[in-house]
N, C-alpha and C positions, 0 to 999 in steps of 0.2 A: 800122507802126502797132501800138501795144501793145494787148493785150486787157485788158478790165476784170478786176479781182480784188477780193478782200474784205479790209478792215481791221477788226480787232476789238480794242478796248481794254477791259481788265478789271483789277480788283485782283488781285494775286497770291494764290493760294490754296495753301497758307497764306502769309501775309505773312512776309517775311524780314527781321525787324528788325535782325539782325546785319549785313546787307548794305546797309541803308538803301534798300531797293528794295521798293516795294509796288504798282507799276503796271506793266503790260506791254502792249505793242502788238504784235499779230501781223498780218502781211500774208501772205495765202495767195495765192501766184502760181504757177500751173501745178503743178509737183511740188516747189516750194520753199516754205519758211516763213521769213520774215524776222522777227526778234524784236528789239525795243528795250525796255529797262526803265529806270525812273527812280522817284524818290520824289516822289509827289504825291498829294494827297487829292482825291477828287471833291467838287465844291461844289454845294450845294443839290440833291443827288440826281442830279447829272450831272457829266460831265467838262468841263473848260474847252476849248471848241472851238478856240480859238487855239493852245493847247498841243498838242492832237491834230493840227492841221494842220501845225504846226512839226515834230512828231515824224515824221509821214508823209513830209514833205519831206526830213528827215534820212536817211530810208531810200531816197530817190531816187524817190518816188512823188508824185502829186498827187491831191487829193480831187476826185471828179467828182460826188458827190451830197452832200446835207446829211447830217450825222451824225444817226443815229437812236439813241435810248436805250431799252433794254429790260432789265429784271431786273439793273440795276447794271452793264450793259455798254454800250459804244458801238460802233456799226456804221456803215461807210460803204463805198461803192464807190470804188476808187482805180485809177489807171493809172500805169505806170512813166513817168517823165519822158522825153521823147524824147532829151534831151541826155545821158542816163546809160546 
């Protein structure tokens, strides 16, 4: 059984327009940090939850809590998928 870990999504600081990347997702798992970046704008003051779930899935994790939004960032508890 995998242990819960934290996912944080935020806009890159500073944005990297030359790379067309402005959003980053970090999953903090034990002593590892998994990072995924892409170009997307948050909508209506928050990130698109469906996109966040897809990005977490692409890293081999699943979201176990609802996403929470605070100070322009999104947070959720995630777990590694058992089949990965």
